[in-house]
C-alpha positions in Angstrom: -20.1 -15.3 10.7 -17.9 -17.8 12.8 -19.3 -20.5 14.2 -17.9 -24.1 15.1 -18.8 -26.3 12.5 -20.6 -29.6 13.4 -18.9 -33.0 12.8 -22.1 -34.4 11.1 -25.5 -33.0 10.4 -27.8 -32.4 13.5 -30.8 -34.5 12.6 -32.3 -34.1 16.3 -36.0 -32.5 16.9 -35.5 -29.0 18.9 -38.3 -27.6 20.6 -38.9 -24.0 18.8 -41.3 -21.2 19.5 -41.7 -19.2 16.3 -43.2 -15.7 17.2 -45.6 -13.5 15.1 -47.8 -10.8 15.4 -51.2 -11.3 17.2 -54.0 -12.9 14.5 -51.3 -14.5 12.3 -50.9 -17.8 14.2 -53.2 -19.8 12.1 -51.5 -18.7 9.0 -48.0 -18.9 10.5 -49.0 -22.9 11.6 -49.7 -23.6 7.8 -46.2 -22.0 6.6 -44.5 -24.1 9.4 -46.1 -27.3 8.2 -45.0 -26.4 4.9 -41.6 -26.0 6.2 -41.5 -29.6 7.5 -42.2 -28.6 11.2 -43.8 -31.5 13.5 -46.1 -31.2 16.5 -47.3 -27.8 15.5 -49.4 -26.0 18.2 -50.7 -22.4 18.2 -50.5 -19.9 21.0 -50.8 -16.3 21.5 -48.5 -14.5 19.2 -46.8 -17.5 18.0 -46.5 -20.9 17.5 -44.8 -24.0 19.2 -43.3 -27.0 16.9 -40.6 -29.4 16.9 -38.2 -29.2 14.1 -34.5 -30.2 12.9 -31.9 -27.4 12.6 -32.4 -27.6 8.5 -36.1 -27.2 9.3 -35.4 -24.1 11.4 -33.2 -22.9 8.5 -36.3 -23.1 6.0 -38.2 -21.1 8.5 -35.8 -18.5 8.7 -35.4 -18.1 4.9 -38.9 -19.0 3.6 -41.3 -17.7 6.2 -43.3 -14.3 5.1 -44.9 -14.3 8.6 -42.5 -15.2 11.5 -40.6 -12.6 13.5 -38.2 -14.7 15.6 -37.2 -18.3 15.7 -36.4 -19.3 19.0 -35.0 -22.5 20.2 -36.2 -23.3 23.8 -33.6 -24.3 26.3 -35.5 -24.3 29.4 -39.2 -24.2 30.5 -41.0 -24.3 33.9 -42.9 -22.6 36.6 -41.6 -19.4 38.3 -43.3 -16.9 40.8 -40.4 -15.3 42.4 -36.8 -13.8 41.5 -35.2 -16.8 43.2 -37.4 -19.1 41.0 -36.3 -17.2 37.9 -32.9 -17.5 38.8 -32.7 -21.1 39.4 -34.6 -22.0 36.4 -32.1 -19.9 34.1 -29.1 -21.7 36.0 -30.3 -25.1 35.2 -29.1 -24.4 31.5 -25.3 -25.4 30.7 -24.8 -21.9 29.0 -21.1 -23.1 28.4 -22.7 -25.1 25.6 -24.1 -22.0 23.9 -21.6 -19.3 24.4 -17.9 -19.6 23.4 -15.2 -17.8 25.7 -15.0 -14.2 24.6 -18.5 -14.0 23.1 -21.1 -11.7 24.0 -24.8 -11.9 25.1 -28.1 -9.8 25.6 -31.1 -10.8 27.2 -34.6 -9.7 26.5 -38.0 -10.5 28.5 -41.7 -10.3 28.0 -44.5 -10.9 30.5 -44.1 -11.1 34.4 -45.8 -12.7 37.5 -47.3 -10.9 40.7 -43.7 -10.8 42.0 -41.8 -10.2 38.6 -43.3 -7.2 37.1 -40.4 -5.3 35.5 -38.9 -7.1 32.3 -35.6 -5.2 32.7 -35.3 -6.9 36.3 -36.1 -10.3 34.7 -33.5 -9.9 32.0 -31.1 -8.7 34.5 -31.9 -11.9 36.8 -31.5 -14.2 34.1 -28.2 -12.4 33.1 -27.0 -12.7 36.5 -27.6 -16.5 36.6 -25.6 -16.8 33.3 -22.6 -14.9 34.5 -22.4 -16.6 37.8 -22.3 -20.0 36.2 -19.2 -19.0 34.3 -17.6 -17.5 37.3 -18.3 -20.5 39.4 -16.6 -22.7 36.7 -13.5 -20.2 36.6 -14.2 -19.0 33.3 -14.2 -15.4 32.1 -17.7 -13.9 32.3 -19.3 -12.9 29.1 -20.0 -9.3 28.3 -23.2 -7.8 27.4 -23.6 -6.2 23.9 -27.1 -4.6 23.3 -26.1 -3.8 19.7 -24.7 -6.8 18.2 -24.4 -9.7 20.6 -23.1 -13.1 19.6 -26.1 -15.0 21.4 -29.6 -13.1 21.8 -31.6 -14.9 24.7 -35.5 -14.5 25.1 -37.7 -14.9 28.0 -41.2 -15.0 28.4 -43.4 -15.7 31.3 -47.0 -16.3 30.8 -49.4 -17.8 33.6 -46.3 -17.9 36.1 -44.5 -20.1 33.5 -41.2 -19.4 32.0 -40.0 -20.1 28.3 -36.3 -19.5 28.0 -34.6 -19.8 24.5 -32.0 -18.6 22.0 -32.9 -16.5 18.9 -31.2 -18.4 16.0 -31.4 -15.6 13.6 -30.3 -12.6 16.0 -32.9 -10.1 14.7 -36.6 -9.9 13.8 -37.2 -11.5 10.5 -40.1 -8.9 9.7 -37.7 -6.6 8.3 -36.6 -7.2 4.9 -34.1 -4.4 4.8 -35.4 -2.8 1.6 -37.7 -0.4 3.7 -35.1 2.2 4.6 -37.5 4.9 3.6 -41.1 4.9 5.0 -44.1 7.0 5.3 -46.0 7.3 8.6 -47.5 4.2 10.2 -46.4 1.8 7.5 -47.6 -1.8 7.5 -44.9 -4.4 8.9 -43.7 -6.6 6.1 -45.2 -9.7 7.9 -48.6 -8.0 8.1 -48.5 -6.9 4.4 -47.9 -10.6 3.5 -50.5 -11.9 5.7 -53.0 -9.7 4.2 -52.2 -11.1 0.7 -52.2 -14.6 1.9 -55.9 -14.0 3.0 -56.7 -12.3 -0.1 -55.6 -15.5 -1.9 -52.7 -13.9 -3.7 -50.9 -15.2 -5.6 -53.0 -18.3 -6.2 -54.0 -19.4 -9.7 -57.7 -19.1 -8.9 -57.4 -15.2 -8.8 -56.3 -15.0 -12.5 -58.9 -13.9 -14.8 -59.0 -16.8 -17.4 -59.0 -14.2 -20.2 -56.1 -12.3 -18.8 -53.0 -14.6 -18.2 -51.3 -11.8 -16.8 -52.4 -11.2 -13.3 -52.3 -7.4 -12.1 -51.9 -6.4 -8.2 -53.3 -2.9 -7.6 -53.0 -0.5 -4.7 -54.5 2.9 -5.4 -53.3 4.2 -1.9 -49.8 2.4 -1.9 -47.9 4.6 0.4 -44.3 3.4 0.5 -45.4 0.4 -1.6 -45.0 -2.4 1.0 -48.1 -4.6 -0.2 -47.2 -4.2 -3.7 -43.5 -5.1 -3.0 -44.3 -8.2 -0.9 -46.9 -9.3 -3.3 -44.6 -9.3 -6.2 -42.0 -11.1 -4.1 -44.6 -13.7 -3.3 -45.4 -14.1 -6.9 -41.7 -14.4 -8.2 -41.2 -16.8 -5.1 -38.5 -14.9 -3.9 -37.7 -16.1 -0.2 -37.7 -13.3 2.3 -34.3 -14.5 3.5 -32.8 -13.7 0.1 -33.9 -10.3 0.3 -33.0 -9.7 4.1 -30.0 -12.0 4.0 -29.2 -15.5 5.7 -27.2 -14.5 8.6 -27.5 -16.4 11.8 -26.2 -15.7 15.3 -22.7 -17.1 16.6 -24.4 -19.8 18.2 -21.8 -22.6 18.1 -24.2 -25.5 17.1 -25.1 -23.9 13.8 -24.7 -26.2 10.6 -23.7 -24.1 8.0 -23.8 -26.6 5.5 -27.4 -27.2 6.2 -28.0 -23.6 5.8 -26.2 -23.5 2.7 -28.6 -26.1 1.3 -31.4 -24.1 2.3 -30.3 -20.9 0.7 -29.5 -22.9 -2.7 -32.9 -24.0 -2.8 -34.1 -20.6 -2.2 -32.3 -19.6 -5.2 -33.5 -22.3 -7.4 -37.1 -21.5 -6.4 -36.3 -17.7 -7.4 -34.9 -18.6 -10.8 -37.8 -20.8 -11.6 -40.3 -18.1 -10.3 -38.7 -15.4 -12.9 -41.0 -16.6 -15.6 -43.9 -14.7 -14.2 -45.9 -12.8 -16.3 -47.8 -10.4 -14.1 -47.0 -6.9 -12.8 -48.2 -4.6 -9.9 -49.7 -1.0 -10.0 -49.8 1.7 -7.4 -50.8 5.2 -7.0 -50.8 7.8 -3.9 -51.6 11.4 -3.8 -48.2 11.9 -1.9 -45.3 12.5 -4.1 -42.8 11.9 -1.0 -44.5 8.4 -0.5 -44.2 7.5 -4.2 -40.6 8.3 -4.2 -40.0 6.1 -1.2 -41.9 3.2 -3.0 -39.9 3.3 -6.0 -36.4 3.2 -4.1 -37.6 0.4 -1.9 -39.0 -1.5 -4.9 -35.3 -1.1 -6.3 -33.9 -2.4 -3.1 -36.3 -5.3 -2.9 -35.2 -6.1 -6.7 -38.6 -6.0 -8.0 -38.8 -2.5 -9.5 -39.2 -3.9 -13.2 -42.6 -5.5 -12.1 -44.1 -2.5 -10.3 -45.4 1.0 -11.9 -45.8 3.7 -9.4 -47.8 6.8 -10.2 -48.5 10.1 -8.2 -52.3 10.9 -8.3 -55.3 11.4 -6.0 -57.6 8.5 -5.9 -60.1 10.4 -8.0 -57.7 10.3 -10.9 -56.4 6.6 -10.2 -56.9 4.4 -13.3 -55.1 1.0 -13.4 -53.5 -0.1 -16.8 -55.6 -2.9 -17.1 -58.4 -4.8 -15.3 -57.0 -5.8 -11.9 -56.8 -9.3 -10.7 -56.8 -8.2 -7.1 -57.1 -4.7 -5.5 -55.7 -4.5 -2.2 -55.1 -1.4 0.1 -54.6 -0.2 3.8 -56.6 3.4 3.8 -55.7 6.0 6.5 -56.9 5.4 10.0 -57.8 8.9 11.1 -55.9 8.6 14.1 -55.0 12.4 14.0 -57.5 15.2 15.1 -59.7 16.2 12.5 -59.0 13.6 9.9 -62.3 11.3 10.5 -64.3 12.8 7.9 -61.7 13.1 5.2 -60.9 9.6 5.6 -64.7 8.7 5.5 -65.1 10.4 2.3 -61.9 8.7 1.1 -63.6 5.3 1.6 -66.7 6.6 -0.5 -64.1 7.6 -3.3 -62.6 4.0 -2.9 -65.9 2.3 -3.3 -66.7 4.5 -6.6 -63.1 3.5 -7.9 -63.6 -0.2 -7.4 -67.0 0.2 -9.2 -65.4 2.1 -12.2 -62.3 0.1 -12.6 -62.2 -3.2 -11.0 -65.4 -4.9 -12.0 -64.9 -8.8 -11.6 -61.9 -8.4 -9.6 -61.4 -9.2 -6.1 -60.8 -6.5 -3.6 -59.3 -6.6 0.0 -59.4 -3.4 2.1 -57.6 -3.5 5.6 -59.1 -1.2 8.2 -59.2 -0.3 11.8 -62.8 0.8 11.3 -64.8 -2.1 9.8 -68.0 0.1 10.1 -66.5 2.3 7.4 -66.7 -0.7 5.1 -70.3 0.1 4.4 -69.2 3.5 2.9 -67.5 1.5 -0.1 -71.1 0.2 -1.1 -69.9 -3.2 -1.8 -70.8 -6.6 0.3 -67.8 -8.1 2.1 -68.2 -11.9 1.9 -65.2 -12.6 4.3 -63.7 -10.6 7.2 -60.6 -11.5 8.9 -59.8 -10.0 12.8 -56.1 -8.8 12.8 -53.8 -6.5 14.6 -51.8 -3.7 13.0 -49.6 -3.5 15.9 -51.6 -3.1 19.3 -54.6 -1.7 17.1 -57.6 -4.1 16.3 -58.3 -4.1 12.5 -60.1 -6.1 10.1 -59.5 -7.1 6.3 -62.7 -7.0 4.4 -62.6 -9.4 1.3 -65.1 -8.5 -1.7 -65.9 -9.8 -5.1 -66.5 -6.7 -7.1 -69.8 -7.7 -9.1 -72.9 -6.3 -9.9 -74.5 -8.4 -7.3 -72.4 -7.4 -4.5 -73.2 -3.5 -4.8 -75.8 -2.5 -2.5 -75.3 1.3 -2.6 -75.2 2.7 -6.3 -73.9 6.1 -5.1 -71.7 5.6 -2.2 -69.2 8.2 -2.7 -70.2 11.8 -2.9 -69.0 13.8 -5.6 -67.2 16.1 -3.3 -63.5 15.0 -3.2 -61.8 14.3 0.5 -61.0 17.4 2.2 -58.1 19.1 0.9 -57.8 16.9 -2.2 -57.9 18.2 -5.7 -61.2 17.6 -7.3 -59.8 18.0 -10.8 -61.1 15.1 -13.1 -58.9 13.1 -15.3 -59.0 14.2 -19.0 -59.1 10.2 -20.2 -62.3 10.2 -22.2 -63.1 6.6 -21.1 -63.4 7.4 -17.6 -67.1 7.2 -16.6 -68.9 10.1 -14.7 -68.5 10.3 -11.2 -71.8 9.2 -8.9 -74.5 11.5 -8.0 -74.1 13.1 -4.6 -75.7 11.8 -1.8 -79.2 14.0 -1.2 -79.4 16.2 1.8 -81.5 15.2 4.7 -84.2 17.5 6.1 -81.9 18.7 8.8 -78.9 19.4 6.4 -81.3 21.4 4.2 -82.0 23.4 7.2 -78.3 23.7 7.8 -77.7 24.8 4.1 -80.5 27.4 4.6 -79.0 29.0 7.8 -75.6 29.2 5.9 -77.3 31.0 2.9 -79.1 33.6 5.3 -75.8 33.9 7.0 -73.9 34.8 4.1 -76.5 37.4 3.0 -76.3 39.2 6.3 -72.6 38.7 7.6 -71.2 38.4 4.3 -72.9 41.8 3.4 -71.5 43.3 6.9 -67.9 42.1 6.1 -67.9 43.5 2.5 -68.8 46.9 3.7 -65.9 46.9 6.4 -63.5 45.5 4.0 -63.3 42.1 5.9 -61.7 39.5 4.2 -61.6 36.9 6.9 -64.8 36.5 9.2 -66.7 33.9 11.2 -69.6 32.7 9.0 -71.3 30.2 11.2 -70.7 29.1 15.0 -73.0 26.3 16.1 -75.8 28.5 15.2 -77.7 25.1 15.2 -76.8 23.0 18.3 -77.1 19.6 16.2 -74.6 21.1 13.7 -72.0 22.1 16.2 -69.3 23.7 13.6 -67.5 26.7 13.5 -67.1 28.0 9.8 -64.7 30.6 8.9 -64.1 32.5 5.5 -60.6 33.4 4.8 -61.3 35.0 1.3 -61.9 32.2 -1.3 -61.1 29.3 1.2 -63.4 27.9 3.9 -62.4 26.5 7.3 -64.8 24.1 9.0 -64.2 23.1 12.6 -66.3 20.6 14.0 -66.6 20.8 18.0 -66.2 17.2 19.4 -69.7 15.3 19.4 -71.3 14.8 22.9 -70.9 11.4 24.2 -74.7 10.9 23.8 -74.4 10.8 20.1 -73.3 7.7 18.3 -70.1 7.5 16.1 -72.2 6.7 13.0 -74.9 9.4 13.6 -72.1 11.9 14.2 -70.3 10.6 10.9 -73.5 10.8 8.9 -74.2 14.4 10.1 -70.7 15.5 9.6 -70.8 14.2 5.9 -74.3 15.9 5.5 -73.1 19.0 6.8 -69.9 19.2 4.9 -71.6 18.5 1.4 -74.2 21.0 2.5 -71.6 23.7 2.9 -69.6 22.9 -0.3 -73.1 23.1 -2.2 -73.8 26.6 -0.7 -70.6 27.8 -1.4 -70.5 26.6 -4.9 -73.6 28.1 -5.8 -73.4 31.3 -3.9 -69.8 32.1 -3.9 -68.4 29.7 -6.7 -66.1 28.3 -4.3 -64.9 25.0 -5.1 -65.0 22.0 -2.6 -61.3 21.5 -2.9 -61.1 25.0 -1.0 -63.1 23.7 2.0 -60.9 22.2 4.7 -62.9 20.4 7.6 -61.3 19.6 11.1 -62.7 18.1 14.4 -61.8 20.3 17.3 -61.0 19.0 20.6 -58.7 20.2 23.3 -55.1 19.7 22.8 -52.4 18.1 25.3 -49.1 19.5 25.6 -47.4 20.3 22.5 -49.8 19.0 20.2 -51.0 22.5 18.6 -47.3 22.8 17.1 -47.5 19.5 15.5 -48.0 19.1 11.7 -51.0 17.2 10.6 -50.5 14.6 7.6 -51.4 17.3 5.0 -48.9 19.8 4.3 -51.7 22.1 2.2 -51.0 25.1 0.6 -50.1 28.5 2.0 -52.3 31.6 0.6 -52.3 35.2 1.6 -55.3 37.1 3.0 -55.6 40.9 3.8 -56.8 42.7 7.0 -57.0 46.3 6.7 -53.5 47.3 5.0 -51.7 44.0 6.5 -51.1 40.8 4.8 -51.0 37.5 6.4 -49.9 33.9 5.3 -52.7 31.4 5.9 -52.7 27.7 5.8 -55.9 25.8 6.8 -54.4 22.2 6.7 -50.7 21.9 8.0 -51.6 22.8 11.7 -54.5 22.8 13.9 -54.5 26.6 13.9 -54.8 28.8 10.5 -52.3 31.5 11.4 -54.9 34.1 12.1 -57.3 34.4 15.0 -60.3 36.0 13.8 -61.7 37.1 17.2 -59.1 39.4 17.7 -59.6 41.4 14.7 -60.9 44.6 16.5 -58.0 44.2 18.7 -55.5 44.1 16.2 -57.0 46.9 14.1 -57.1 49.2 17.2 -53.4 48.6 17.8 -52.6 49.5 14.3 -54.4 52.5 15.0 -52.8 53.7 18.1 -49.2 52.4 17.7 -47.7 55.2 15.9 -44.3 56.4 17.4 -44.5 53.4 20.2 -42.3 51.1 21.6 -44.5 47.8 21.1 -44.1 44.3 22.9 -46.5 41.3 21.8 -46.3 38.3 24.3 -47.4 34.9 23.3 -47.2 36.5 19.7 -48.2 33.4 17.7 -47.6 34.5 14.3 -47.1 38.2 15.2 -50.2 39.6 13.4 -50.8 42.2 16.1 -47.2 43.1 15.6 -47.6 43.4 11.9 -50.5 45.9 12.5 -48.5 48.0 14.8 -45.5 47.9 12.6 -47.6 49.3 9.8 -49.2 51.8 11.9 -45.9 53.6 12.6 -44.5 51.6 15.8 -41.0 53.0 16.4 -39.9 49.4 17.2 -41.6 46.0 18.5 -40.5 42.9 20.2 -42.6 39.7 19.6 -42.0 36.8 22.2 -43.1 33.2 21.9 -41.6 29.8 22.5 -42.6 28.2 19.2 -40.0 27.9 16.5 -43.1 27.2 14.2 -44.7 30.5 15.1 -41.9 32.5 15.0 -40.8 31.2 11.6 -44.3 31.9 10.6 -44.1 35.4 12.0 -40.7 36.1 10.0 -42.5 35.4 6.7 -45.5 37.6 7.7 -42.8 40.4 8.4 -41.2 39.7 5.0 -44.5 39.6 3.3 -45.4 43.2 4.7 -41.9 44.6 4.3 -41.4 45.1 8.0 -37.7 45.9 8.9 -36.4 42.9 11.3 -33.7 45.4 12.5 -36.5 47.3 14.3 -38.7 44.7 14.8 -37.3 41.7 16.7 -38.5 38.4 17.0 -37.5 36.3 20.2 -38.1 32.6 20.7 -38.5 32.3 24.3 -40.7 31.5 27.3 -42.7 34.7 27.9 -42.4 34.6 31.6 -38.5 34.2 31.4 -38.4 37.1 29.2 -40.6 39.4 31.5 -38.1 38.4 34.2 -34.9 39.1 32.3 -36.0 42.2 30.0 -34.6 45.5 31.0 -36.3 47.6 28.3 -39.3 49.8 28.3 -42.5 49.5 26.1 -45.4 52.2 25.5 -48.0 49.5 24.5 -48.0 45.9 25.4 -50.3 43.3 24.1 -50.6 39.9 26.6 -52.7 37.4 25.2 -51.6 34.0 27.0 -53.3 30.6 26.3 -55.4 29.3 29.3 -52.9 26.6 30.3 -49.5 25.6 28.9 -47.3 22.6 29.7 -44.9 22.7 26.7 -41.6 20.7 26.8 -39.9 23.8 25.5 -40.1 25.4 29.0 -39.9 24.1 32.5 -42.8 26.3 33.8 -46.4 25.3 33.8 -48.7 28.0 32.9 -52.3 28.3 34.4 -53.7 31.6 33.4 -56.1 31.8 36.4 -53.2 31.3 38.6 -50.5 33.1 37.1 -52.2 36.4 35.4 -51.5 38.4 38.6 -47.7 37.8 38.1 -47.6 38.0 34.4 -49.6 41.5 34.7 -47.1 42.8 37.2 -44.1 42.1 35.2 -45.6 43.5 32.5 -46.3 46.7 34.5 -42.8 46.7 35.5 -41.9 47.3 31.9 -44.6 49.5 31.0 -43.9 53.2 30.5 -45.5 55.8 33.0 -48.1 56.8 30.4 -48.2 53.5 28.5 -51.0 50.8 28.2 -50.9 47.2 28.8 -53.9 45.1 26.7 -54.7 41.9 28.5 -56.6 39.3 26.9 -57.5 35.6 27.2 -60.0 33.1 26.1 -60.5 31.2 29.4 -64.4 31.2 29.5 -64.4 30.8 33.4 -61.6 33.4 34.0 -61.9 36.1 37.0 -59.7 38.9 37.1 -57.9 39.1 40.6 -59.7 42.2 42.2 -56.7 43.1 44.2 -55.1 44.2 40.8 -57.5 46.9 40.9 -56.2 48.7 43.9 -53.0 49.1 42.1 -53.8 50.0 38.4 -56.4 51.4 36.3 -58.5 48.6 34.7 -61.1 49.2 32.2 -63.0 45.9 30.8 -63.1 46.2 27.1 -64.4 42.8 26.4 -67.7 44.1 24.6 -65.9 46.6 22.6 -63.2 43.8 21.2 -65.9 41.5 19.9 -67.3 42.2 16.4 -70.4 41.4 14.8 -69.4 37.9 13.6 -68.4 36.8 17.2 -71.5 38.2 19.2 -73.0 34.9 19.4 -70.3 33.8 22.0 -69.5 36.8 24.1 -67.1 34.5 26.0 -64.8 34.2 22.7 -62.6 36.1 24.8 -62.2 39.0 27.5 -60.3 41.9 27.3 -59.0 44.9 29.7 -56.9 47.7 29.3 -54.5 48.3 32.2 -52.7 51.6 32.9 -50.5 52.9 35.7 
């Protein structure tokens, strides 16, 4: 860092704006007062104050909450671009930029006439450059990556605040977290949660235990624990992050060196802390991140990380503070799983944290009831742009209002194996089923008796057990051997979220009980998802859980199934009759499978004696899955080809001929993988025409789709022989839903 060294210490009071995440303003105000700032005044997402450069450096080094320290150089009303330019031109920029230095301008806010932040930044940059040119000086260059001077412009209520970022980068980055899982907490927010929870004040410590223990049973990449230990050891964020400044000419290096020396002395004094921290998480990858992050932060010796599900988490001692940030259930199908996780967290607190304080940060405060413990205080905060609350609880017998808040069944997809530790208390009793859930359970038993016997007689290992038979329990439940897939149709808007959540938990518990009693299928083999319409490429995106692959059989074919990783499972059960028919009639044929998904129909064709096959889909995920299905069934890839390509392009370019074609397109597709937007109602005549161009004279095209409002173009019947086979293509387990798909046999 090269700057001009002042001849004497700068003791002037400078106007500063210290930015922070929304909701942290009051905590930041207390920090700034502690650093020696004057005339402190809160604003939205920041605090105004006056301070010397030495105090500004203390804020940069010691503040755990601030994002940027902005030294204000101009303020005033702006409405138009001309006002903006004139206001920026009032600053003597030659006093802040040396010849040959670079700059960058960032902007936020706007007015009725200034609506684009990029234009605002450009206009300010123009005023600066023009000022240098008017004085006959070389204009400063713009550097987006590492500017010597970073200028911030904020317009609120038609008023401009223009300032210089003294540190040059957001201070929330401590630089220890180079690895992280999905949606991690910012370091500044983690510190704020700990402060609100009272950590590491002396009154938190149990008088019988002089060594405080901080515990996070869902620690992810470890941010809460690392920040907590840094606070307890009094290690300033600036020592972890580094104390670099921008190349602003007026920086006082001696003042900064004095602040860094003070931070080092406080770090040495804080090293005698006798506490420790403990974290656990079910995700081994996150635990690896957490351990390495703690090493980079220099606090690994104080934190123990363990890989285990929350049902098996046991702290090494009675905790002083339990703090965690449970998942937010932002992804499709996760809500019930997370609700159950809250119940498990409540049971965990009652088992292992009696007498401790607990702090739970949640974007769904209503789920706090699932913990079964009264919160004595709540703080409204934001995680990014998402409103959230910090729930503070004293885990005492008086605070427990629901003795059995957590069901005995584990969260969906989580191992239910209990710990072998003899001291571990038994899990709480399950919630009793209400009358509606009892009726739902009875219907499941009836269906298992009837459909289960039918499937067994036909040798079907995979079948639909229940499909919204009772409208108030709108689920589709499928059996995949010893695994159960439960999909919830999206609840209507007339049903409140809490009512829907309660019904979902009751239905899940009823299903688990029935499967355990009648089929000896454990709850960990039951997966639940909420089913909604997907947009764009979402159906190809992995969910948070990877799940485990397992193999099922259908006729003489074997297929790889995964109920958790993707929204689809790998096998469309309603097409079972079509696949089996293809297997019986594909001998010696050249088979083409379009929109082939995981190529299950191709597997049947190959095992049925098809001479060759081509399977086309634009999804790499499905192509890889299909290749694994081929390998599982011993199918020769030299004769049976997989093509990752847009099906319409394939049909337009292909010059081969086929004896049997299976065309099963989606209703609508606008994937980024193709420039075409598919609407099956609009585009099916073209698709069928192109298929018929490739079909041998005595060949057969099987056309199917699941658009419930689909109408086949009547004009096609004037050119081809068309037979509606929809009724024959729907088996008994889908007869309740005759519109699950439509199927036609089309010949020349």
